[in-house]
C-alpha positions as CSV (number, residue, x, y, z in Angstrom):
1,M,68.2,73.1,89.0
2,L,70.6,70.9,90.9
3,C,68.1,70.0,93.8
4,K,65.4,68.2,94.8
5,P,61.9,68.6,94.4
6,S,59.8,67.8,97.1
7,T,57.2,64.9,97.6
8,V,54.8,64.6,99.8
9,N,55.9,60.9,101.4
10,R,58.2,62.3,103.8
11,P,59.1,61.7,108.0
12,P,56.0,63.8,109.9
13,S,57.0,67.4,111.1
14,T,57.7,68.3,114.8
15,V,55.8,71.9,114.7
16,R,52.9,72.1,116.8
17,S,49.6,74.3,114.9
18,F,49.3,77.6,116.2
19,T,47.8,80.8,114.6
20,F,49.4,83.9,115.3
21,A,46.7,86.3,113.3
22,P,46.9,86.9,110.2
23,M,48.6,83.8,109.9
24,E,48.3,79.6,110.7
25,V,50.8,76.9,111.0
26,L,49.7,73.9,109.8
27,P,52.0,70.6,110.2
28,T,51.9,68.2,107.2
29,T,54.1,65.2,106.4
30,N,56.6,67.6,104.1
31,F,60.1,69.3,104.9
32,Q,58.7,71.9,106.4
33,P,55.2,73.2,107.6
34,D,52.5,74.4,105.7
35,I,50.9,77.9,106.7
36,I,47.7,79.7,106.1
37,L,48.6,83.3,105.2
38,W,45.0,85.1,104.9
39,G,43.3,82.7,104.1
40,L,45.8,81.1,101.3
41,R,47.5,78.1,102.2
42,L,51.7,78.3,101.2
43,G,53.0,75.3,101.5
44,E,56.8,75.0,102.6
45,P,57.4,78.7,102.6
46,M,61.0,78.9,103.4
47,I,62.3,76.5,101.1
48,A,59.8,78.7,98.0
49,F,61.1,81.7,99.3
50,T,64.9,80.8,99.3
51,G,64.3,79.7,95.7
52,L,63.0,82.5,94.6
53,L,65.8,84.3,95.6
54,V,67.9,81.4,93.3
55,S,65.3,82.7,91.0
56,S,66.3,86.5,91.4
57,V,69.7,86.1,91.1
58,C,69.1,84.3,87.6
59,F,67.1,87.3,86.1
60,Y,69.6,90.1,87.6
61,A,72.1,87.8,85.6
62,W,70.3,87.7,82.5
63,L,69.5,91.4,82.4
64,R,73.1,92.2,83.9
65,L,74.3,90.8,81.2
66,G,72.1,91.9,78.5
67,K,73.5,95.7,79.2
68,L,77.2,94.9,78.0
69,Q,78.5,96.3,74.5
70,A,79.4,93.3,73.1
71,K,76.9,90.2,71.8
72,N,78.9,87.8,71.3
73,D,77.9,83.7,71.2
74,T,79.4,82.9,74.8
75,L,76.6,86.3,76.2
76,K,74.3,84.9,74.6
77,L,74.1,81.3,75.8
78,S,74.7,82.3,78.9
79,R,71.7,84.6,79.1
80,V,69.5,81.8,77.7
81,F,71.1,79.8,80.5
82,F,70.4,82.5,83.5
83,L,66.7,83.0,81.5
84,L,65.4,79.7,81.8
85,T,66.9,78.4,85.0
86,S,65.0,81.9,86.6
87,I,61.7,80.4,85.4
88,S,62.2,77.1,86.4
89,I,63.1,77.6,89.7
90,V,60.2,79.6,90.0
91,I,58.1,76.8,88.3
92,G,59.8,74.9,91.0
93,A,59.2,77.2,93.6
94,I,55.4,77.2,92.8
95,V,54.7,73.7,91.8
96,G,56.6,71.6,94.4
97,H,56.8,73.8,97.3
98,L,54.4,76.3,97.7
99,F,51.4,74.4,95.9
100,L,52.5,71.3,95.8
101,Y,49.1,70.1,98.0
102,A,47.3,71.1,95.1
103,L,48.9,70.8,91.5
104,P,49.1,67.7,89.6
105,F,52.6,66.4,89.6
106,E,53.0,66.8,86.3
107,F,53.2,70.2,86.4
108,K,56.8,69.9,87.3
109,L,57.6,68.8,84.0
110,P,57.7,72.1,82.3
111,G,60.7,73.5,85.0
112,W,62.1,70.1,84.5
113,V,62.5,71.0,80.8
114,M,63.9,74.4,81.0
115,G,66.2,73.6,83.6
116,M,67.2,70.9,81.4
117,I,67.7,73.1,78.6
118,A,69.7,76.0,80.7
119,V,72.4,73.9,81.9
120,S,72.9,72.3,77.9
121,A,73.1,76.0,77.0
122,L,76.1,76.7,79.7
123,E,78.0,73.9,78.4
124,Q,77.3,75.2,74.7
125,A,78.8,78.5,75.6
126,S,82.3,76.6,77.2
127,I,82.3,74.6,74.1
128,V,82.0,77.7,72.2
129,K,84.4,79.7,73.7
130,A,87.2,76.0,73.8
131,K,86.6,76.2,70.1
132,V,90.0,78.1,69.1
133,F,92.0,74.9,70.9
134,L,89.5,72.2,70.5
135,G,89.8,71.8,66.8
136,E,87.2,72.0,64.3
137,K,86.3,67.9,64.1
138,L,86.7,67.8,68.5
139,F,84.7,71.2,68.7
140,K,81.6,69.6,66.3
141,A,82.0,66.3,68.3
142,L,80.8,68.6,71.3
143,F,78.5,70.2,69.5
144,Y,76.7,67.2,68.6
145,L,77.1,65.7,71.7
146,N,75.9,68.3,73.7
147,I,72.5,67.9,71.2
148,I,72.2,64.3,71.4
149,E,72.4,64.2,74.8
150,L,70.0,66.6,75.7
151,T,67.3,65.3,73.5
152,L,67.3,61.7,75.0
153,A,67.5,63.7,78.1
154,L,64.3,65.6,77.7
155,W,62.7,62.2,75.8
156,F,63.2,60.2,79.1
157,I,62.0,62.8,81.6
158,S,59.2,63.3,79.4
159,T,57.9,59.9,79.5
160,T,59.3,58.4,82.2
161,L,58.6,61.8,85.2
162,W,61.5,60.7,86.9
163,F,63.5,63.9,88.2
164,P,67.0,61.9,88.8
165,V,67.6,62.1,85.5
166,V,67.1,65.9,85.8
167,E,69.8,65.2,88.1
168,I,72.0,63.2,86.1
169,H,72.2,65.8,82.9
170,S,73.2,68.5,85.1
171,A,76.3,66.3,86.9
172,F,77.0,65.3,82.7
173,G,76.9,68.8,81.5
174,F,78.6,70.5,85.3
175,L,81.1,67.8,85.2
176,L,81.5,66.3,82.5
177,I,81.8,69.2,79.8
178,V,82.0,72.7,81.5
179,M,84.5,71.9,84.3
180,P,86.9,70.5,82.1
181,L,86.5,72.9,79.4
182,E,87.0,75.7,81.9
183,I,90.0,73.9,83.4
184,M,91.2,73.1,80.1
185,L,91.1,77.2,79.4
186,W,92.0,78.7,82.9
187,G,95.3,76.3,82.2
188,K,96.0,78.0,78.4
189,T,94.9,81.4,79.4
190,R,94.9,82.1,82.6
191,S,91.5,84.4,82.0
192,K,89.3,85.5,84.9
193,A,86.1,84.2,83.2
194,S,87.1,80.8,83.2
195,L,88.5,80.5,87.4
196,E,84.3,82.8,88.0
197,M,83.1,79.4,86.4
198,L,85.6,76.7,88.3
199,L,84.2,78.8,91.6
200,G,80.9,78.6,90.5
201,I,80.7,74.7,89.7
202,L,82.7,74.4,92.9
203,L,80.0,75.9,94.7
204,L,77.4,74.0,93.2
205,V,79.3,71.2,94.6
206,G,78.4,72.6,98.2
207,A,74.6,73.0,97.3
208,V,74.9,69.0,96.8
209,L,76.7,67.8,99.9
210,A,74.0,70.2,102.2
211,H,71.4,67.5,100.4
212,I,73.7,64.4,100.6
213,L,75.1,65.6,104.4
214,K,71.6,66.8,104.9
215,I,72.4,69.7,106.9
216,S,70.1,71.9,108.9
217,L,69.8,74.5,110.9
218,G,65.9,73.5,111.6
219,V,63.2,73.6,110.5
220,W,62.5,76.7,109.2
221,F,65.7,76.5,107.2
222,S,66.9,72.9,105.9
223,Y,69.1,71.5,103.9
224,F,66.9,72.7,100.9
225,D,67.3,76.5,102.2
226,I,71.0,75.5,102.2
227,A,71.6,74.7,98.9
228,H,69.6,77.0,97.7
229,L,72.3,80.0,99.3
230,F,75.0,77.9,98.0
231,M,73.3,77.6,94.6
232,C,72.6,82.1,94.4
233,A,76.8,82.1,94.8
234,S,77.3,79.8,92.0
235,M,75.0,81.5,89.8
236,W,76.3,84.8,91.0
237,K,80.2,83.1,89.7
238,F,78.7,82.4,87.1
239,M,77.6,85.9,85.7
240,Q,81.2,87.4,86.3
241,G,82.6,84.8,84.7
242,A,80.4,85.4,81.4
243,E,81.2,89.5,82.4
244,Q,84.2,88.9,82.0
245,W,83.3,88.1,77.8
246,G,81.9,91.8,77.7
247,K,85.2,93.4,78.1
248,P,87.1,94.5,75.8
249,D,89.5,92.4,75.6
250,L,87.9,90.0,74.6
251,A,84.7,91.1,73.0
252,T,86.7,92.4,70.3
253,V,86.6,89.2,68.5
254,A,84.6,86.5,68.1
255,D,84.4,83.7,71.0
256,G,87.9,82.2,71.2
257,E,89.4,84.1,68.6
258,A,90.5,87.0,71.2
259,L,92.0,83.9,73.3
260,S,94.1,82.3,70.1
261,K,95.6,86.2,69.4
262,K,97.1,85.6,73.1
263,V,97.8,82.1,73.8
264,P,98.7,79.7,71.0
265,A,97.0,76.5,71.3
């Protein structure tokens, strides 16, 4: 979702080719050497594997939230976020890493699009939660801003295939929409749900810093992998935050209204 996709123009790997039946390591110009496993070439296997870990956490969150009795809009939107993020990362692992050498660059687009829609779904979940404190006019303004921004971002990424659009969209959603709304909700209600969401955003910032600072433990555990572990923890916190809305004290009334009975706007 936040991590940059792999490209083919990278510093050459320092790992020498070697064979360990039934696996062969094939040096490339990518971040990690490819491996040939039983005749199948897999690009950047460790990056793909840690990416699939993130996808697994998201899929588990989607399943776990689906078992809650409450079915309010916040939970529904949160489940959309987790499902689309999970699918998006699977596509990224396959197209952007494992088979980067064989598939056209354009094949990355569906994963990017799903990830962008996922972020907007999470934005909408925070907007819905905060509705009682925002007032009708501001709620509608944020609602339409979310839709317009997503529409423009999808149009731009579809016509340019410029990945930074995905990063800008994610930064806009998490830092300018979700974070301020969750800070406001936590300040007014001391809700654990908002605190978990804020911790999740903090962990995402950690993932971005790992990229910027290029913190790596070696060629087989690069800053991609470290960022993916931060993302696993972040998705877990987002799941715990969303899960709070399945509890009786917050789920008995439509989103936001339960809070308004406890704390005046």
